[in-house]
Residue, then its C-alpha position, 0 to 999 in steps of 0.5 A: m485523523l478520525f475513523q468511523l466504522i459505518k457497518k460490517d458485512k453480515h456474512c464476514a468480517a468485511r468493513l465499510g468505514l470512513i477516514t476523515t483528515s484535514r485534507g479530505e475524506i477517505p472511504t474504506p476499504i481503499f487502495m493507495p497508489v504508490a508515489t515512492h519518490g513523491a511522484m507516481k511513475p509515470l503519471t502527473p498528479a492531475q492524472i492520478e486524481e482523474t483515476g479517483a485516488r483519494i490518498i497516495l503513499s510516499n516513502t521516507y527512505h527514498l525521500h530522505l536520500q533525495p532530495g532530503e526532508g529539509l528541502v521538502k520542508k522548506a518547500g512547504g511540505l510534500h503536498k505543496f512540493m509535489s502539488w497534491d492536495k489530498p492526504i498522503l501516507t508515508d512509509s517509515g522506510g523499514f521495508q526498504v532498509f530490510s531489502l538492502p544488502n549489507k545493512r547492520i541492524t542493532e537494538d537501537g536502529v539500522f546502519f546502511k549504505h547510501e545507494v549512490t554515494g556509499e556514505e553510511i547512514y543511520l536510521d532509528p525510530a526517532s529520526a524516521t519519525r522526525i523525517q516524516q514530520d518534516l515531510g508533512a504527511d497526514i499519516i506516518m508509519a512507525f519504524d519497524e524491523c521487517i522480518p524476512y521469510p522464512c525466519d526461525k521463531a527465536y529471531a522472530e520473537q526478538s525482532t517483534k519485541k524490538t518493533i514494539r519498543w521502537l513504536k514507543e520511541c516513535r510515539n515519544a518522538m512525535t510532536d503535536n502537529g496533527q499527524a496520525l502515527f500508525g503502529i506496524v504489527q510484526g511476528s512473521v508467520y507465528e500466530d502467538l507472536r502476531a497476537m502478542c504484538a497486536r495486543e501490546m500495540r493496542k495498549l498505546d491507543l494509536p490512530g491506526y494499526a498496520i499489518g506488516g511483513v506479509s509481502v516478503g514471499e510467503g504466498l497467498e495462503l500464509l498471507k490469509k492465515v497471518v491476516g486472519w490471526t492478526a485482524p481480530h486483535l486490532p481495535e474495531n474503531k481504528p483503521r487496519y492497513l495491510m502493507g505492500v499488498g497486492l494483487p486483486e485476489d490478495i486484497l479481496e481475501s484480506v477485505e474478507r478478514g477485516v482489512d481497510m487499507f492497501d498499497c502496492v506498486i503492482p498496478t504501475r510496475y506491471a503497467r510499465s511492462a505491458t501487463l494490464f488488469t481486466r475483469r477476465g484476468k491479466i493480459r500482456l499487450t506486447n503479445k503479437n496477438y494484440k497487434r490487430d485487436f481493436f477492442p479496448i483493454d477491458p470492454s467493461c472499463d470506463c477509464y480514459t485509456c479504454r474510452h479512447f484507445t485500443r489494444a492494437y494502439l497500446h501494442h504499437l506504443f510498447v513495440a515502438n518504446e513510446v513513453l505514452s504506453a506506460i502512461l495509458s497503461a498506468l491510468h488503466n491499472i490504477h483505475f481498475y484497482l480503484t473501481m474494484m475498491t468502489e465495488i467492494r464498498e458497495a457490496i459491503a454496504n449491501d451485505r453481499f461482499m462474499e457474493y461479489k468476491g466469488a463472482f469477481l474471482g470466478e471470472y478473473l482467476g477462471n480466465e487466468r488459469k486458461 
């Protein structure tokens, strides 16, 4: 994997870049749709490609539980297994383990219960790395401890040092097969711990770096502070990935601070509950006001859904509990996010990102508050 920093906006830290992998190029800033189990609810790979997606994310923890990395490897790897020929990034499973009840975190790894069978499972840096290598992802994430929020500083410091040590173990477990290992900067909401973690990880000269632990309930203002503290300590010539973020306002604030890559389940999760994104804010299509609304979801959108269907039709599908409601809504939401990223890149190229951000949020959040 190679990363080229093409330019920085003259008025802020926003960056225009290009990631090159053996499976294709990824312009940055980029949003990565999430296909947790090797499938994106509720879209086919062809539909995902139609939205303009250049890279997707799948999850180590879930694929390890079902169907197992051995079967995926035997099938020829995750790309072949799910019929997706563009790049894939796999999350190590650290966040999912953090979310589980009754887990037991040790200095060497984590014990947790299988969600279905109740069997005890152990995951450590070496096994998380091996699983991702068997899955065959293009970019793999180091196994880390995702620190809860709020958290006292003593625990955050101990956990952050553990994450640094685990990253070194992940790197030692790597075999040379062309995959790119990203480290994950932790440190909770403590500026000195974030800076320390970033500095220590820089010493390893990894292909890329992520900022973790910023989607655990801390809110937008703390997110902006953490990203602002961390990004300046990361190498300029490597991609910077903010994990699990998020809403359009989160992405715009983080691009301003120098972040290149984003992922989140929000576009597809919201789509399944009839919440759709438009330039004038989110709308909820189960609202009875849309029963006789014959406009597209967003008149400015050129996605498949907006070109062919109305809000009234989508309202009908949701009320009738038709699966097509989720499909058409997910197509629109993913297209909305990827169109926003295209516009962000164009704005950075022309040194007008701050102008774009102000105009976008003025329309989007202005109508959200009404």
